[in-house]
C-alpha positions in Angstrom: 67.5 119.1 115.0 69.7 122.1 114.4 71.4 122.2 111.0 75.0 121.9 110.6 76.8 124.6 108.9 80.7 124.3 108.2 82.4 127.5 106.9 85.6 126.3 104.9 87.7 129.2 104.2 91.0 127.5 104.6 93.7 128.0 101.9 96.1 125.3 101.0 99.6 126.5 100.3 101.8 123.7 98.4 105.3 123.8 98.0 105.8 122.3 94.5 109.3 121.3 93.0 108.3 121.4 89.5 109.5 119.1 86.7 111.9 121.6 85.2 113.6 122.2 88.8 111.8 125.6 89.4 109.5 126.1 92.3 105.8 127.2 92.6 103.3 128.1 95.2 100.1 126.2 94.9 97.0 127.4 96.3 93.3 126.8 96.4 90.1 126.3 98.8 86.8 125.0 98.2 84.0 124.5 100.7 83.8 120.9 101.8 80.3 121.0 103.4 77.4 123.3 104.2 77.1 127.0 103.2 79.3 130.1 103.7 82.7 129.2 102.6 84.6 131.2 100.0 86.0 129.8 96.9 89.8 130.5 95.8 90.2 129.0 92.3 93.2 126.9 92.1 96.5 128.8 91.1 100.0 128.2 90.5 102.5 131.0 91.0 105.9 130.6 89.5 108.5 132.1 91.6 112.0 133.4 90.9 115.4 133.4 92.4 115.4 129.6 92.3 118.2 127.2 93.8 119.8 125.7 91.1 119.1 122.0 92.3 116.2 120.0 93.4 118.3 119.0 96.3 118.8 122.8 97.3 115.0 123.1 97.1 114.4 120.2 99.5 117.0 121.3 102.0 115.4 124.6 102.5 112.0 123.4 102.5 112.8 120.9 105.2 114.6 123.8 107.1 118.1 122.2 106.6 119.5 125.6 105.2 118.1 129.1 105.0 116.2 130.0 101.9 117.4 132.7 99.4 115.7 135.9 98.8 112.7 135.5 96.4 111.7 131.9 97.6 109.8 131.4 100.3 109.5 135.1 101.4 108.1 135.6 98.2 105.3 133.2 98.8 104.7 134.9 102.2 104.3 138.0 100.0 101.7 136.7 97.8 99.3 135.3 100.4 100.0 138.0 103.1 97.1 140.0 102.1 94.6 137.0 102.1 93.6 137.2 105.7 93.0 140.9 105.6 90.8 140.7 102.4 88.8 138.1 104.1 89.9 135.3 101.7 91.2 133.1 104.6 91.0 132.4 108.2 93.6 129.3 108.1 96.2 128.4 106.2 97.3 124.7 105.4 101.0 124.1 104.5 101.9 121.1 103.0 104.7 119.8 100.4 104.1 118.0 97.2 106.2 116.6 94.5 106.5 117.2 90.8 103.3 118.7 90.2 99.7 118.5 91.1 99.5 115.0 90.1 102.3 114.1 92.4 100.4 116.2 95.6 100.4 113.0 97.8 104.0 112.1 99.1 105.1 108.5 98.4 107.1 106.2 100.6 110.2 106.8 98.7 110.2 110.8 99.5 111.9 111.0 102.9 109.6 112.1 105.6 110.7 115.2 107.5 108.8 117.7 109.5 107.2 120.3 107.3 108.6 123.8 108.4 105.8 126.5 108.4 107.0 128.9 111.2 107.8 131.6 108.9 104.0 131.5 107.5 103.0 131.5 111.2 104.8 134.6 111.9 104.0 136.5 108.8 100.4 135.8 108.5 99.3 135.8 112.1 96.5 133.4 111.6 96.5 129.4 112.3 98.6 127.3 110.1 98.0 123.7 109.6 100.6 121.0 108.7 100.1 118.2 106.4 102.1 115.5 104.6 103.3 112.1 106.0 102.3 112.9 109.5 101.1 109.3 110.2 102.1 108.9 113.7 100.5 110.7 116.9 103.9 111.1 118.4 105.1 113.0 115.2 102.0 115.1 115.4 102.5 116.0 119.0 106.1 117.1 118.5 105.4 119.3 115.7 102.7 121.1 117.9 104.9 121.0 120.9 107.8 122.5 119.0 105.6 125.3 117.5 105.9 124.0 113.9 102.4 124.3 113.2 98.9 125.3 115.1 97.0 122.5 113.8 97.8 119.1 112.2 96.0 117.5 109.2 95.9 113.7 108.8 94.5 112.2 105.5 95.6 108.8 104.5 96.6 107.9 108.0 92.9 107.7 109.0 92.2 105.6 105.9 94.9 103.1 107.4 93.3 103.3 110.8 90.1 105.4 111.6 90.6 104.9 115.3 93.9 106.5 115.3 93.0 109.6 117.5 91.0 107.5 120.0 93.8 104.8 120.2 96.2 107.7 120.8 94.0 109.2 123.5 93.8 106.2 125.1 97.5 105.4 125.1 97.3 102.3 122.7 100.2 103.5 120.5 101.1 99.7 119.6 97.4 99.2 118.3 97.6 101.7 115.8 97.7 100.5 112.0 100.2 103.2 110.6 100.0 104.4 106.9 103.1 103.2 104.9 102.4 105.8 102.0 102.2 103.1 99.4 99.5 105.3 97.8 97.2 102.3 97.2 94.3 104.4 98.1 94.8 107.0 95.4 95.7 104.2 92.8 92.2 102.6 93.7 90.3 105.7 93.2 91.8 106.5 89.7 91.8 102.9 88.6 88.7 101.2 90.3 86.6 104.1 91.1 86.6 103.5 94.9 89.3 103.7 97.9 91.1 100.8 99.0 94.0 100.4 101.5 96.8 97.9 101.7 97.2 97.7 105.4 93.2 98.1 106.2 91.3 95.7 103.9 88.2 96.8 105.9 88.2 100.1 104.3 85.1 100.7 102.1 83.9 97.4 103.3 83.0 98.2 106.9 79.8 96.3 107.1 80.8 93.0 105.5 84.1 93.1 107.7 82.9 93.7 110.9 84.0 91.4 113.7 81.5 88.7 115.0 82.4 85.9 117.8 82.4 82.7 116.3 79.7 80.3 117.5 81.8 77.2 117.0 85.5 77.7 118.1 87.8 75.5 116.3 91.3 74.6 116.2 93.1 76.5 113.0 96.4 75.6 111.9 98.1 78.5 109.9 101.2 77.5 108.0 103.4 80.4 106.7 104.1 83.8 108.8 103.9 86.3 106.1 101.4 89.2 105.8 98.5 86.5 104.9 99.2 84.0 107.3 99.6 86.8 110.1 96.4 88.6 109.2 94.2 85.3 108.7 95.8 84.1 112.2 94.8 87.2 114.8 91.5 87.7 112.7 90.5 84.2 113.4 92.0 84.4 116.9 90.0 87.6 117.7 86.8 85.7 116.9 87.5 83.2 119.2 89.4 80.2 117.4 92.3 78.4 119.0 95.0 79.4 116.5 98.4 77.8 115.8 100.6 79.8 113.6 103.9 77.8 112.2 106.6 79.5 110.4 109.9 78.0 109.2 111.9 81.0 109.5 113.3 82.7 112.7 110.9 85.5 112.6 107.5 86.6 111.3 107.1 88.9 108.3 107.6 86.9 105.1 108.3 88.8 102.1 107.4 92.1 104.1 110.9 91.4 105.7 113.0 91.8 102.4 110.7 94.8 101.2 111.7 96.7 104.2 115.5 96.3 104.0 115.9 99.4 101.7 116.1 102.6 103.4 113.1 104.4 101.8 110.7 101.3 102.7 111.5 101.0 106.4 108.0 101.9 107.0 106.9 98.4 106.0 108.2 97.5 109.5 105.5 99.2 111.0 103.1 96.9 109.2 105.0 93.9 110.7 105.1 95.4 114.0 101.3 96.0 114.0 100.5 92.3 112.8 102.6 90.9 115.4 101.3 93.0 118.0 97.7 91.7 117.1 98.9 88.1 116.9 100.2 88.5 120.4 97.2 90.4 121.6 94.6 87.8 120.6 96.7 85.0 122.0 97.7 83.2 118.6 100.4 80.3 119.6 103.3 80.9 117.2 106.0 78.0 116.3 109.1 79.6 114.8 111.9 77.6 113.1 109.1 75.0 112.3 109.0 73.7 108.7 106.0 71.9 108.3 105.1 68.7 106.7 102.2 66.1 106.3 103.4 64.5 109.5 103.1 67.7 111.4 99.7 68.6 110.3 98.6 64.7 111.3 100.2 65.2 114.7 98.5 68.8 115.3 95.1 67.2 114.0 93.5 70.8 113.3 89.7 71.3 112.5 91.0 73.8 109.6 94.4 74.2 107.8 95.3 77.5 106.1 98.3 77.5 103.8 100.2 80.6 103.3 103.4 79.4 102.1 104.1 82.0 99.5 105.8 81.8 96.3 109.2 80.7 94.7 111.1 82.8 92.1 110.6 82.0 88.6 113.7 81.3 86.6 113.9 81.4 82.7 115.1 78.1 80.7 118.3 79.6 79.7 122.0 78.4 79.7 124.2 79.4 82.6 121.9 80.0 85.2 124.1 77.6 87.4 127.1 80.1 87.2 128.4 81.3 90.5 127.6 84.9 89.4 123.9 84.3 89.5 122.4 85.1 92.9 118.8 85.4 94.4 117.7 88.7 95.1 117.0 87.6 98.8 120.7 87.6 99.2 121.0 91.2 98.2 118.2 92.2 100.5 119.5 90.7 103.4 120.1 93.7 105.6 123.9 94.1 105.1 125.8 96.2 102.7 126.0 94.6 99.1 129.4 93.9 97.4 130.5 96.5 95.1 130.2 94.9 91.9 128.9 95.4 88.5 125.2 94.0 88.5 122.8 92.9 85.8 119.2 92.7 87.0 116.9 90.5 84.7 113.4 91.8 85.2 112.4 95.3 85.5 109.3 94.9 87.5 108.6 96.3 91.0 111.1 93.7 92.4 113.6 94.4 89.6 113.6 98.2 90.4 113.7 97.8 94.2 117.0 95.6 93.9 118.4 98.0 91.3 117.6 101.1 93.5 119.1 99.3 96.6 122.2 98.3 94.7 123.0 101.8 93.2 122.2 103.4 96.1 125.1 101.6 97.8 127.4 102.5 94.9 127.2 99.3 92.5 127.1 99.9 88.7 123.7 98.5 87.8 121.8 97.5 84.4 118.2 96.4 84.4 117.1 94.2 81.5 113.5 94.2 80.7 111.5 92.3 77.9 108.5 94.9 77.9 108.7 98.5 76.4 108.4 99.9 79.8 110.2 99.4 83.2 108.1 99.3 86.3 104.9 99.0 84.5 103.0 97.3 87.6 104.0 99.8 90.0 101.6 102.6 91.6 102.0 105.7 89.4 103.4 108.2 92.1 105.7 105.5 93.4 106.9 104.7 89.9 107.6 108.2 88.9 109.8 108.9 91.8 111.4 105.5 91.7 112.6 105.9 88.2 113.7 109.3 88.7 116.0 108.0 91.6 117.1 105.2 89.2 118.2 107.7 86.5 119.8 109.9 89.2 121.7 106.9 90.2 122.9 106.1 86.6 121.2 102.9 86.4 121.3 101.7 82.6 117.8 100.5 81.8 117.4 98.3 78.7 113.8 97.5 77.5 112.7 95.2 74.9 115.6 93.1 75.6 115.6 89.5 76.7 118.2 87.1 78.4 119.8 84.7 76.3 122.5 83.1 78.3 124.7 83.7 81.3 128.5 83.5 81.0 131.1 83.5 83.5 131.7 87.2 83.4 128.5 88.7 82.5 125.3 88.0 80.3 124.2 87.9 76.7 120.9 89.7 75.9 119.1 89.7 72.6 117.3 92.8 71.5 113.9 93.0 69.5 116.0 93.2 66.4 117.3 89.7 67.0 120.8 91.3 67.6 123.0 90.1 70.6 124.7 92.1 73.3 127.2 91.3 75.8 127.0 93.1 79.3 129.9 92.7 81.8 129.0 91.7 85.3 130.1 90.3 88.5 126.5 89.5 89.7 123.3 88.7 88.1 120.0 88.9 89.8 116.9 87.4 88.2 113.7 89.0 89.1 111.3 87.9 86.3 108.4 87.1 88.7 107.3 84.3 91.1 105.4 81.2 91.0 103.2 79.5 93.7 104.6 77.4 96.1 101.6 75.1 96.5 103.6 71.6 97.1 102.3 71.4 100.8 98.9 72.3 100.0 98.5 69.7 97.5 99.6 67.2 99.9 97.6 68.2 102.7 94.4 68.1 100.6 94.8 64.3 100.3 94.5 64.1 104.1 90.8 64.8 104.5 91.2 68.1 106.4 89.3 71.3 105.7 92.1 73.1 103.8 92.4 76.8 102.4 95.2 78.4 100.4 95.8 82.4 100.7 98.2 84.8 99.4 101.0 84.1 96.8 100.8 80.3 97.2 97.3 80.4 95.6 98.6 83.1 93.0 101.7 85.5 93.3 100.5 89.1 93.8 100.8 91.7 96.3 101.0 91.9 100.0 97.6 93.9 99.7 95.9 90.9 98.1 97.2 88.6 100.7 96.2 90.7 103.8 92.7 91.0 102.3 92.3 87.4 101.5 93.4 86.8 105.1 90.9 89.2 106.4 88.0 87.6 104.5 89.1 84.1 105.4 89.6 84.8 109.1 86.2 86.1 109.3 84.6 83.2 107.2 85.8 80.1 109.3 
């Protein structure tokens, strides 16, 4: 068998808005495989004549305005001689955010087509574009418009390794789109292995292979959130007769609330994919159907899977019955929020999302968090971007304060020093966490059916956990 030799002499050019508002050229190349590649040490070249604000930088990076002298032209001058020196035969152009540690674009950074045309003209060699190109249609458009010669896809192929084949075959609705949650990078840094929120089989391909069932059974799934949807279509794909019940008028569960804000609309692609698989594999769906014990007995399934989610946790304090206290779901209902001073109790992921949504729509917002840190459970890249946006929106963030009571026109909070502080507000939103909604599960277990729990009704966690549990259980029954 002939040996495979791959020459890697591609130079990566990254546009990096730095911490201080400046801009830099990031460069580097390294042979990936085989022999013959050249190695260009990683470099960072600070550039001069920077625009005064980060917004200006993004505007001309994304070709919304012309760059001033000394910016992108200076970068081209820095690398123009590389092909002639034999350093590079290809350039890869991408956009990072806030330094090398932020090299992977998070979901909250708006996706735009990168604009390397100036590089193409100046360098005279192929230019590759990379960064949030997660859809074959977007990739085709970039090539067709001459934005780049080649397209690089990284995380999109982790989400769906078959994306190129599906695109070639015209099966665009079957592509599992990357939602830029950066679960992959976070899992590498924290666990030493790569994982994916939307693709639970990543890194587990052998144990998550699909095998037809030898014993087709009637499966009743209660709850149409991420976990319920996933277990339903996986079980149906294997040959089970699956019936999915959802009390709301549409499928998606908590993902629907999470996708309301403008910067997280890509979550809708996950909902769309799950719905497509449910339809494709013949899952029978019953919407606007709240299930009770009698419903289960009437259906008489062989297996019951409860995926009823969770309920908001509420602190035992005075005043929660006041009219100014509203559930966070009322804010994330798809409409424009009323312009009111708002206090968000709880600075975790949900609290930060709600605060950002309100502040983006002109509301004055204060976050109150008991811990010393806001957004602690958030993925690190997302956290950094989101907190920067909260500060830019002038959201006040109080740490090491706890809610003491709610009054008619605001809240009283207590600091770690024991001193009370009154915060005026026309709206109070409690986002301190959730508790399992296991009421129906507890009732069904008395009936003698084979019964399973997945997702938040087992333990409130994340969509990733619910989808993974659905994938495992759907392959096991």
